[in-house]
PAFI-963427 format. One record per residue: x, y, z of N, C-alpha, C, O in turn. Coordinates in steps of 0.1 Angstrom, whole numbers, padded with zeros to 4 digits, always signed. Example, Ala and Ser with C-alpha at 12.3 -4.5 7.8 and 13.67 -1.06 7.14 Angstrom:
2
+0132-0057+0078+0123-0045+0078+0132-0033+0078+0142-0033+0085/+0128-0022+0071+0137-0011+0071+0129+0000+0079+0134+0011+0080/
//
This chain:
301
+0058-0169+0129+0066-0160+0138+0060-0159+0152+0063-0150+0160/+0051-0169+0155+0045-0170+0169+0037-0158+0172+0034-0155+0184/+0032-0151+0163+0022-0140+0165+0008-0146+0164+0005-0153+0154/-0001-0143+0174-0015-0146+0172-0021-0134+0166-0018-0122+0171/-0030-0135+0157-0036-0124+0149-0051-0123+0151-0058-0133+0150/-0056-0111+0153-0070-0108+0152-0072-0096+0142-0063-0088+0141/-0083-0096+0135-0085-0087+0124-0097-0078+0128-0108-0083+0132/-0096-0065+0126-0107-0055+0127-0109-0050+0113-0099-0043+0108/-0121-0051+0107-0123-0047+0094-0138-0045+0092-0146-0054+0095/-0142-0033+0086-0156-0031+0084-0160-0038+0070-0172-0037+0067/-0151-0043+0063-0153-0050+0050-0159-0041+0040-0166-0046+0031/-0156-0028+0041-0161-0019+0031-0154-0021+0017-0159-0019+0007/-0142-0026+0018-0134-0030+0006-0129-0044+0007-0126-0050-0003/-0127-0049+0019-0122-0062+0021-0132-0073+0019-0144-0071+0018/-0126-0086+0017-0135-0097+0015-0132-0107+0026-0121-0111+0029/-0143-0112+0033-0142-0120+0044-0135-0134+0040-0128-0140+0049/-0137-0138+0028-0132-0151+0024-0117-0151+0024-0110-0162+0023/-0110-0140+0024-0096-0139+0024-0089-0141+0038-0077-0142+0039/-0098-0141+0048-0093-0142+0062-0093-0157+0066-0104-0163+0065/-0082-0163+0070-0082-0177+0074-0092-0180+0086-0095-0171+0094/-0098-0192+0086-0108-0195+0095-0104-0194+0110-0112-0191+0119/-0091-0197+0112-0086-0196+0126-0083-0182+0131-0079-0181+0143/-0085-0172+0123-0082-0158+0126-0095-0152+0130-0104-0152+0123/-0095-0146+0142-0107-0139+0147-0109-0126+0138-0100-0119+0136/-0122-0124+0134-0126-0112+0127-0136-0104+0134-0147-0110+0138/-0134-0091+0137-0143-0082+0143-0148-0072+0132-0140-0064+0128/-0161-0073+0129-0166-0064+0118-0171-0051+0124-0183-0049+0127/-0162-0042+0126-0165-0028+0130-0157-0018+0123-0147-0021+0117/-0162-0006+0123-0155+0005+0117-0145+0010+0128-0149+0012+0140/-0132+0013+0124-0123+0017+0134-0126+0031+0140-0120+0036+0150/-0135+0038+0133-0140+0051+0138-0148+0050+0151-0150+0059+0159/-0152+0037+0154-0160+0035+0166-0149+0032+0177-0146+0020+0180/-0145+0042+0184-0133+0042+0193-0136+0032+0205-0128+0025+0209/-0148+0034+0211-0151+0026+0223-0151+0011+0220-0145+0003+0227/-0158+0007+0209-0158-0008+0206-0144-0013+0202-0140-0024+0206/-0137-0004+0195-0123-0008+0192-0114-0010+0204-0107-0020+0205/-0116-0001+0214-0108-0002+0226-0112-0014+0234-0103-0021+0239/-0125-0018+0234-0129-0030+0241-0123-0042+0234-0120-0052+0242/-0122-0043+0221-0116-0054+0214-0102-0055+0218-0097-0066+0221/-0095-0044+0217-0080-0044+0220-0078-0049+0234-0068-0056+0237/-0086-0046+0244-0085-0050+0258-0089-0065+0259-0081-0073+0265/-0100-0069+0254-0105-0082+0256-0096-0093+0249-0095-0104+0254/-0090-0089+0238-0081-0098+0231-0066-0098+0236-0058-0105+0230/-0064-0089+0246-0050-0088+0251-0040-0085+0240-0029-0091+0239/-0044-0075+0232-0035-0071+0220-0023-0064+0225-0023-0056+0234/-0011-0068+0220+0002-0062+0223+0006-0051+0214+0013-0042+0217/+0002-0053+0201+0006-0043+0191-0003-0043+0179-0011-0052+0178/-0003-0033+0171-0013-0031+0160-0005-0029+0147+0005-0021+0147/-0010-0035+0137-0006-0032+0123-0017-0025+0116-0028-0031+0114/-0016-0012+0113-0027-0004+0109-0027-0003+0094-0018+0004+0088/-0036-0010+0087-0037-0010+0072-0049-0003+0067-0050+0000+0055/-0059+0000+0075-0072+0005+0071-0071+0020+0066-0068+0029+0074/-0074+0022+0053-0074+0035+0048-0079+0036+0034-0079+0025+0027/-0083+0047+0030-0087+0050+0015-0073+0052+0008-0064+0058+0014/-0072+0047-0004-0059+0047-0011-0059+0051-0025-0048+0049-0032/-0069+0056-0031-0069+0059-0045-0066+0074-0047-0073+0083-0043/-0054+0076-0053-0049+0090-0055-0059+0099-0063-0063+0110-0058/-0065+0093-0074-0074+0101-0082-0087+0105-0074-0091+0116-0075/-0092+0095-0067-0104+0098-0059-0101+0108-0048-0110+0116-0045/-0089+0108-0043-0086+0118-0032-0085+0132-0038-0088+0141-0030/-0082+0133-0050-0082+0147-0057-0096+0152-0058-0098+0164-0058/-0106+0143-0060-0120+0147-0062-0127+0148-0049-0137+0156-0048/-0123+0141-0039-0130+0141-0026-0120+0141-0015-0119+0132-0007/-0113+0152-0013-0102+0153-0003-0108+0152+0011-0101+0146+0020/-0120+0157+0014-0125+0157+0028-0127+0142+0032-0125+0139+0044/-0132+0134+0023-0134+0120+0026-0121+0113+0030-0121+0105+0040/-0110+0117+0024-0097+0110+0027-0092+0115+0040-0086+0107+0048/-0094+0128+0043-0089+0133+0056-0098+0127+0067-0093+0123+0078/-0111+0126+0065-0120+0120+0075-0117+0105+0077-0116+0101+0089/-0115+0097+0067-0113+0083+0068-0099+0080+0073-0097+0072+0083/-0089+0086+0067-0075+0082+0070-0069+0089+0083-0063+0082+0091/-0072+0102+0084-0067+0108+0097-0077+0105+0108-0072+0102+0119/-0090+0106+0106-0100+0103+0116-0098+0089+0121-0099+0087+0133/-0096+0080+0112-0095+0066+0116-0083+0063+0124-0083+0056+0134/-0071+0070+0121-0059+0068+0128-0061+0074+0142-0056+0069+0152/-0067+0086+0143-0069+0092+0156-0077+0083+0165-0074+0082+0177/-0088+0078+0160-0096+0068+0167-0088+0057+0172-0090+0052+0184/-0080+0051+0163-0072+0040+0167-0062+0043+0178-0061+0036+0188/-0055+0054+0177-0046+0059+0187-0052+0061+0201-0047+0058+0211/-0065+0066+0200-0072+0068+0213-0076+0055+0219-0075+0053+0231/-0080+0045+0210-0083+0032+0215-0071+0025+0221-0072+0018+0231/-0060+0027+0214-0047+0021+0219-0044+0027+0233-0038+0020+0241/-0046+0040+0235-0043+0046+0247-0052+0040+0258-0047+0038+0269/-0065+0039+0256-0074+0033+0266-0069+0019+0269-0069+0015+0281/-0064+0011+0259-0060-0003+0262-0045-0004+0266-0040-0015+0268/-0039+0007+0267-0024+0008+0271-0015+0000+0261-0007-0007+0266/-0018+0002+0248-0010-0005+0238+0000+0006+0232-0004+0017+0229/+0013+0002+0231+0023+0012+0227+0031+0008+0216+0043+0012+0215/+0026-0001+0207+0034-0005+0195+0025-0005+0183+0014-0011+0183/+0029+0001+0172+0021+0002+0160+0030+0002+0148+0040+0009+0147/+0026-0006+0138+0032-0006+0124+0022+0001+0116+0010-0003+0115/+0026+0012+0109+0017+0020+0101+0019+0019+0086+0031+0019+0082/+0008+0018+0079+0009+0017+0064+0009+0031+0059-0001+0038+0058/+0021+0035+0054+0023+0048+0048+0025+0046+0033+0021+0036+0028/+0031+0056+0026+0031+0055+0012+0042+0064+0006+0046+0074+0012/+0048+0060-0006+0057+0068-0013+0050+0081-0018+0057+0090-0023/+0037+0081-0017+0030+0094-0021+0034+0106-0013+0031+0117-0017/+0040+0103-0001+0044+0115+0007+0055+0123+0001+0057+0134+0004/+0062+0117-0009+0074+0123-0015+0070+0133-0027+0077+0142-0030/+0058+0130-0033+0054+0138-0045+0064+0135-0056+0067+0123-0058/+0068+0145-0063+0078+0143-0074+0092+0147-0068+0095+0158-0066/+0099+0136-0064+0112+0139-0057+0123+0144-0066+0123+0142-0078/+0132+0152-0060+0144+0157-0067+0155+0146-0069+0163+0147-0077/+0154+0136-0060+0164+0126-0060+0161+0115-0069+0149+0111-0071/+0171+0109-0076+0168+0097-0085+0162+0086-0077+0153+0079-0082/+0167+0084-0065+0161+0074-0056+0159+0080-0043+0167+0087-0037/+0147+0079-0038+0143+0086-0026+0146+0078-0013+0143+0066-0012/+0153+0085-0004+0156+0079+0009+0146+0084+0019+0138+0093+0016/+0146+0079+0031+0136+0084+0041+0139+0098+0045+0131+0105+0051/+0151+0103+0042+0155+0117+0045+0152+0126+0033+0153+0139+0035/+0147+0121+0022+0143+0130+0011+0132+0139+0015+0124+0136+0024/+0131+0150+0008+0120+0160+0011+0107+0154+0008+0104+0148-0002/+0097+0157+0017+0083+0152+0015+0075+0164+0010+0076+0175+0015/+0068+0161-0001+0060+0171-0008+0049+0164-0015+0048+0164-0027/+0039+0159-0007+0028+0151-0014+0020+0160-0023+0018+0172-0021/+0016+0154-0034+0009+0161-0045-0006+0157-0046-0013+0160-0055/-0011+0149-0036-0025+0145-0035-0029+0145-0021-0021+0143-0012/-0042+0147-0019-0047+0146-0005-0044+0132+0001-0042+0131+0013/-0044+0122-0007-0040+0108-0002-0026+0109+0004-0024+0105+0016/-0017+0114-0003-0003+0115+0002-0002+0124+0014+0005+0121+0023/-0010+0135+0014-0010+0144+0026-0015+0136+0038-0009+0138+0049/-0025+0128+0037-0030+0121+0049-0020+0111+0054-0019+0109+0066/-0012+0105+0045-0002+0096+0050+0009+0103+0058+0014+0098+0067/+0013+0115+0053+0023+0123+0060+0018+0128+0073+0025+0127+0083/+0006+0132+0073+0000+0137+0086-0001+0125+0096+0001+0127+0108/-0004+0113+0091-0004+0102+0100+0009+0099+0107+0010+0096+0118/+0020+0101+0099+0034+0100+0105+0036+0111+0116+0042+0108+0126/+0031+0123+0113+0032+0133+0123+0025+0129+0136+0030+0132+0147/+0013+0124+0135+0005+0119+0146+0013+0109+0154+0013+0109+0167/+0019+0099+0147+0027+0089+0154+0038+0095+0162+0041+0091+0174/+0045+0105+0156+0056+0112+0163+0051+0119+0175+0058+0119+0186/+0040+0125+0174+0034+0133+0185+0030+0123+0197+0032+0126+0208/+0024+0112+0193+0020+0102+0203+0032+0096+0210+0031+0092+0222/+0043+0095+0203+0055+0090+0209+0060+0099+0220+0063+0095+0231/+0059+0112+0217+0063+0122+0227+0053+0122+0239+0057+0124+0250/+0041+0121+0236+0030+0122+0246+0030+0110+0255+0029+0111+0267/+0031+0097+0250+0030+0086+0258+0039+0074+0254+0036+0062+0257/+0050+0078+0248+0061+0068+0245+0056+0056+0236+0061+0045+0238/+0047+0059+0227+0043+0049+0217+0055+0046+0207+0061+0056+0202/+0058+0034+0205+0068+0030+0195+0062+0026+0182+0052+0019+0182/+0067+0031+0171+0060+0030+0158+0071+0027+0147+0082+0032+0148/+0066+0020+0137+0074+0019+0124+0064+0023+0113+0053+0017+0111/+0068+0033+0105+0060+0037+0093+0066+0031+0081+0078+0034+0077/+0059+0022+0074+0064+0016+0062+0058+0024+0050+0046+0024+0047/+0067+0031+0043+0063+0038+0031+0064+0029+0019+0074+0026+0013/+0052+0024+0015+0051+0014+0004+0053+0022-0009+0050+0033-0011/+0059+0015-0018+0059+0019-0032+0048+0012-0039+0038+0009-0033/+0048+0009-0052+0037+0004-0059+0035-0011-0057+0043-0019-0062/+0024-0015-0050+0022-0029-0046+0015-0037-0058+0005-0032-0063/+0021-0048-0061+0016-0057-0071+0017-0071-0067+0024-0074-0057/+0009-0080-0073+0011-0094-0071+0001-0100-0062-0008-0093-0056/+0001-0113-0060-0007-0121-0052+0001-0133-0047+0008-0140-0054/-0001-0136-0034+0006-0148-0028+0000-0161-0034+0008-0170-0037/-0013-0161-0036-0019-0172-0043-0032-0167-0050-0035-0155-0049/-0038-0175-0058-0049-0171-0067-0061-0166-0059-0068-0157-0063/-0063-0171-0046-0074-0167-0038-0072-0153-0032-0082-0146-0028/-0060-0148-0032-0057-0135-0026-0055-0124-0036-0049-0113-0032/-0059-0125-0048-0057-0115-0058-0064-0102-0055-0074-0102-0049/-0059-0091-0060-0065-0078-0058-0077-0077-0067-0076-0079-0079/-0088-0074-0061-0101-0073-0069-0104-0059-0073-0113-0056-0081/-0096-0049-0068-0098-0035-0072-0092-0032-0085-0083-0039-0090/-0096-0020-0091-0090-0016-0104-0085-0002-0103-0086+0006-0112/-0079+0002-0091-0074+0015-0090-0059+0017-0094-0054+0028-0096/-0052+0006-0096-0038+0006-0100-0036+0001-0114-0045-0006-0120/-0025+0004-0120-0022+0002-0134-0025-0012-0138-0032-0015-0147/-0018-0022-0132-0019-0036-0136-0033-0042-0136-0037-0047-0146/-0040-0041-0125-0054-0045-0125-0063-0038-0134-0073-0043-0140/-0060-0025-0137-0068-0017-0147-0066-0023-0160-0076-0024-0168/-0054-0027-0164-0051-0033-0177-0058-0046-0178-0064-0050-0188/-0057-0054-0167-0063-0068-0167-0079-0066-0169-0085-0074-0176/-0084-0056-0162-0099-0054-0163-0103-0051-0177-0113-0056-0182/-0095-0042-0184-0098-0039-0198-0097-0051-0207-0105-0053-0216/-0086-0059-0205-0085-0071-0213-0097-0080-0212-0102-0085-0221/-0101-0082-0199-0112-0091-0196-0125-0087-0203-0133-0095-0207/-0127-0073-0204-0139-0068-0209-0138-0065-0224-0147-0059-0230/-0127-0069-0230-0124-0066-0244-0124-0051-0247-0130-0046-0257/-0119-0043-0238-0118-0029-0239-0104-0025-0241-0094-0033-0239/-0102-0012-0245-0088-0007-0247-0083-0001-0234-0089+0009-0230/-0072-0006-0229-0066+0000-0217-0062+0014-0219-0057+0018-0230/-0063+0023-0209-0059+0037-0210-0046+0039-0202-0045+0035-0190/-0036+0046-0208-0024+0050-0201-0025+0065-0198-0026+0072-0208/-0023+0069-0186-0025+0083-0182-0012+0090-0184-0003+0090-0176/-0011+0097-0195+0001+0106-0198+0012+0099-0205+0017+0088-0201/+0017+0105-0216+0029+0101-0223+0038+0113-0226+0046+0113-0235/+0037+0123-0217+0044+0136-0219+0052+0139-0206+0055+0151-0204/+0055+0129-0198+0063+0132-0186+0078+0133-0190+0082+0127-0200/+0086+0140-0182+0100+0141-0185+0108+0128-0181+0117+0129-0172/+0105+0117-0188+0111+0104-0185+0116+0099-0199+0113+0105-0209/+0123+0087-0199+0129+0082-0211+0119+0079-0222+0123+0081-0234/+0107+0075-0219+0097+0073-0229+0084+0081-0227+0074+0078-0234/+0084+0090-0218+0073+0099-0217+0062+0094-0207+0053+0101-0204/+0064+0082-0202+0054+0076-0192+0060+0076-0178+0073+0076-0177/+0052+0076-0168+0056+0076-0154+0065+0064-0151+0064+0053-0157/+0074+0066-0142+0083+0056-0137+0080+0053-0123+0079+0062-0114/+0079+0040-0120+0075+0036-0106+0084+0024-0102+0090+0017-0110/+0085+0023-0089+0091+0011-0082+0080+0002-0077+0072+0006-0069/+0080-0010-0083+0070-0020-0079+0075-0030-0069+0086-0035-0070/+0066-0034-0060+0069-0043-0049+0059-0054-0048+0047-0051-0048/+0063-0066-0047+0054-0078-0046+0047-0077-0032+0054-0075-0022/+0034-0080-0032+0027-0079-0019+0032-0089-0009+0031-0086+0003/+0038-0100-0013+0044-0110-0004+0056-0104+0003+0058-0106+0015/+0065-0097-0005+0076-0090+0001+0071-0080+0011+0077-0078+0021/+0061-0073+0007+0056-0062+0016+0050-0068+0029+0052-0063+0040/+0043-0079+0028+0037-0086+0039+0048-0090+0049+0047-0089+0061/+0059-0095+0043+0070-0100+0052+0077-0088+0059+0081-0089+0070/+0077-0077+0052+0083-0065+0059+0074-0061+0071+0080-0056+0081/+0061-0063+0071+0053-0060+0082+0056-0070+0094+0056-0066+0105/+0058-0083+0091+0062-0092+0101+0075-0088+0108+0076-0088+0120/+0085-0085+0100+0098-0080+0105+0096-0068+0113+0103-0066+0124/+0088-0058+0109+0086-0046+0116+0079-0049+0130+0083-0043+0140/+0069-0058+0130+0063-0061+0142+0073-0067+0152+0072-0064+0164/+0082-0076+0147+0092-0082+0156+0102-0071+0161+0106-0071+0172/+0105-0061+0152+0114-0051+0156+0109-0042+0167+0116-0037+0175/+0095-0041+0168+0089-0033+0179+0090-0039+0193+0085-0033+0202/+0096-0051+0193+0098-0057+0207+0110-0050+0214+0112-0052+0226/+0117-0042+0206+0128-0034+0213+0124-0019+0211+0114-0016+0204/+0131-0010+0218+0128+0004+0217+0132+0009+0203+0144+0011+0201/+0123+0012+0195+0126+0016+0181+0114+0023+0175+0103+0018+0176/+0116+0035+0169+0106+0041+0161+0113+0046+0148+0124+0053+0149/+0107+0044+0136+0114+0048+0124+0105+0047+0112+0095+0041+0112/+0109+0055+0102+0103+0054+0089+0112+0046+0079+0124+0048+0079/+0105+0037+0072+0113+0028+0063+0106+0027+0049+0094+0025+0048/+0114+0029+0039+0109+0027+0025+0108+0012+0022+0117+0004+0026/+0097+0008+0016+0096-0006+0012+0094-0006-0003+0083-0004-0009/+0105-0009-0010+0105-0010-0025+0117-0018-0029+0124-0023-0021/+0119-0019-0043+0130-0027-0048+0142-0019-0051+0153-0025-0052/+0140-0006-0053+0151+0002-0058+0152+0002-0073+0162+0008-0078/+0143-0004-0080+0143-0005-0095+0131+0003-0100+0120+0001-0095/+0133+0010-0110+0122+0018-0116+0118+0013-0130+0127+0010-0138/+0105+0012-0133+0100+0007-0146+0090+0018-0150+0082+0022-0143/+0091+0021-0163+0081+0030-0169+0068+0023-0172+0068+0011-0172/+0057+0030-0173+0045+0024-0176+0046+0016-0189+0040+0006-0191/+0053+0022-0199+0055+0015-0212+0062+0002-0210+0058-0008-0216/+0072+0001-0201+0079-0011-0199+0070-0021-0192+0071-0033-0194/+0062-0016-0183+0052-0025-0176+0043-0031-0186+0040-0043-0186/+0038-0023-0196+0029-0028-0206+0036-0039-0214+0029-0049-0218/+0048-0037-0218+0056-0047-0225+0056-0060-0218+0055-0071-0224/+0059-0059-0204+0059-0072-0196+0045-0078-0195+0044-0090-0195/+0035-0070-0194+0021-0076-0193+0018-0083-0206+0013-0094-0206/+0022-0078-0218+0020-0085-0230+0027-0098-0231+0022-0108-0236/+0039-0098-0225+0047-0111-0224+0040-0121-0216+0039-0133-0219/+0035-0116-0204+0028-0126-0195+0015-0131-0200+0012-0143-0199/+0007-0122-0206-0006-0127-0211-0005-0133-0225-0015-0140-0229/+0006-0131-0231+0008-0138-0244+0001-0132-0256-0001-0139-0266/-0001-0119-0256-0007-0113-0267-0005-0098-0267-0002-0092-0257/-0006-0092-0279-0004-0077-0280-0016-0070-0275-0027-0075-0277/-0014-0060-0267-0025-0052-0261-0026-0039-0268-0016-0031-0269/-0037-0036-0273-0040-0023-0280-0045-0013-0270-0057-0011-0268/-0035-0005-0264-0038+0005-0254-0037+0019-0260-0032+0020-0272/-0043+0028-0253-0042+0042-0258-0038+0052-0247-0040+0049-0235/-0031+0062-0251-0027+0072-0242-0037+0083-0240-0043+0087-0250/-0040+0087-0228-0049+0098-0225-0042+0108-0216-0030+0106-0213/-0049+0118-0212-0043+0129-0204-0038+0124-0191-0043+0114-0186/-0028+0131-0185-0023+0128-0172-0034+0127-0162-0044+0134-0163/-0032+0119-0152-0041+0118-0140-0036+0128-0130-0025+0127-0126/-0045+0137-0125-0040+0146-0114-0034+0139-0102-0039+0129-0097/-0023+0144-0097-0017+0139-0085-0006+0129-0088+0000+0124-0079/-0004+0125-0101+0006+0115-0104+0020+0121-0107+0021+0128-0116/+0030+0118-0098+0044+0124-0101+0050+0116-0112+0046+0105-0116/+0061+0122-0118+0067+0116-0130+0075+0104-0126+0075+0094-0134/+0082+0104-0115+0091+0093-0112+0092+0091-0097+0094+0101-0090/+0091+0079-0092+0093+0076-0078+0100+0063-0077+0094+0052-0080/+0112+0062-0072+0120+0050-0070+0126+0050-0056+0131+0060-0052/+0125+0039-0049+0129+0038-0036+0144+0036-0034+0150+0030-0043/+0149+0041-0024+0162+0036-0018+0158+0028-0006+0156+0034+0005/+0158+0015-0007+0154+0006+0004+0165+0002+0013+0163-0008+0021/+0176+0008+0013+0188+0003+0020+0186+0003+0036+0191-0005+0043/+0178+0013+0040+0175+0014+0055+0167+0002+0060+0170-0003+0071/+0157-0002+0052+0150-0014+0056+0158-0027+0057+0157-0035+0065/+0168-0028+0047+0177-0039+0047+0186-0038+0060+0188-0048+0066/+0191-0026+0063+0200-0025+0074+0193-0027+0088+0198-0034+0096/+0181-0022+0089+0174-0022+0102+0165-0035+0104+0164-0040+0115/+0160-0040+0093+0151-0052+0094+0157-0064+0088+0151-0075+0089/+0168-0063+0081+0173-0074+0073+0163-0078+0063+0162-0090+0060/+0156-0068+0057+0146-0071+0047+0151-0067+0033+0157-0057+0031/+0148-0076+0023+0151-0073+0009+0140-0079+0000+0136-0090+0003/+0136-0072-0010+0126-0077-0019+0132-0089-0027+0144-0089-0031/+0124-0100-0029+0128-0112-0035+0123-0114-0049+0129-0120-0058/+0111-0108-0052+0104-0110-0064+0107-0099-0075+0108-0088-0071/+0108-0104-0087+0110-0094-0098+0096-0090-0104+0086-0096-0101/+0096-0080-0113+0084-0075-0118+0076-0085-0126+0064-0086-0126/+0083-0093-0134+0076-0103-0142+0069-0113-0133+0057-0118-0136/+0075-0117-0122+0068-0126-0112+0056-0119-0106+0046-0126-0103/+0057-0106-0103+0046-0099-0097+0034-0099-0107+0023-0102-0103/+0037-0096-0120+0026-0095-0130+0020-0109-0132+0008-0110-0133/+0029-0119-0133+0024-0133-0135+0014-0137-0123+0004-0143-0126/+0018-0135-0111+0010-0139-0100-0003-0131-0100-0014-0136-0097/-0003-0118-0103-0015-0110-0104-0024-0115-0115-0036-0116-0113/-0018-0119-0127-0026-0123-0138-0033-0137-0135-0045-0139-0139/-0026-0146-0129-0031-0159-0125-0043-0157-0116-0054-0163-0117/-0042-0148-0106-0053-0146-0096-0064-0139-0103-0076-0142-0100/-0061-0129-0112-0072-0122-0119-0080-0131-0127-0093-0130-0127/-0074-0140-0134-0081-0149-0143-0090-0159-0135-0101-0162-0140/-0086-0162-0123-0095-0171-0115-0108-0165-0112-0118-0172-0111/-0108-0152-0109-0120-0145-0105-0127-0137-0116-0138-0132-0114/-0120-0135-0127-0125-0127-0138-0122-0135-0152-0113-0131-0159/-0130-0145-0155-0127-0152-0167-0127-0143-0179-0136-0134-0180/-0118-0145-0189-0118-0137-0201-0130-0140-0210-0132-0152-0213/-0136-0130-0215-0147-0132-0224-0141-0130-0238-0140-0119-0244/-0137-0141-0244-0131-0141-0257-0141-0138-0268-0152-0145-0269/-0139-0128-0277-0148-0125-0288-0140-0126-0301-0146-0123-0311/
//
């Protein structure tokens, strides 16, 4: 799409090998406002896609101050650096966690926000900051509220973390352990949480379209999901199909901060960006599993 890209990352969770050789990488913490501003100016940056944040709901419940410091403090530093460099376009990584447990079967961008975790709170506060910066200095922004991200574009780009359901199950399988499912007493059809899963490649393309959209006067919040909900039990059934064997998992207590059901109404993203998810859940799980096996060989016993 004719965008030249530079990356700023302290690599606290990222892996340098995932960044193409032709892409410039600056290894700094975005909390370092002065260095960040100098990079934005020296590279003649026109717009920012802001992805850097802590994102584990459970961890945020145990250490809320860390999440406010990293997520809100980091965004404030970035906005200050953008002001110094006179940059007025930003795509922001938000989350369906801002909705909490919604009253709507499918949540639209106009649905009530009621985050149930410090992580979700920080994402909502981030959107407030963007709105304030627009009033203060006419910054144009798009906030993408991600639903549950799954999948890998290729085996080299697989998720190495184990904070989300599918990699947690893969990790347990690899270690010959019993996967744990958090809660089977939710008010859903089978007692397990229902989520809307989105392939990371569909999500990445939404960012490209959002960056292009910011070439015009536009600020908006957009849901990025498929509009389809799957229970954890249904996901486990599909994982068994993909890996080709029965998985002996166990139910444990609910995880604090997890709502019962969150499903997107993605119609606004389709209308405004001409974006629509292409991958189904089985494709998401298959791509994740292929990537996981490449970096985590199964120890068969």
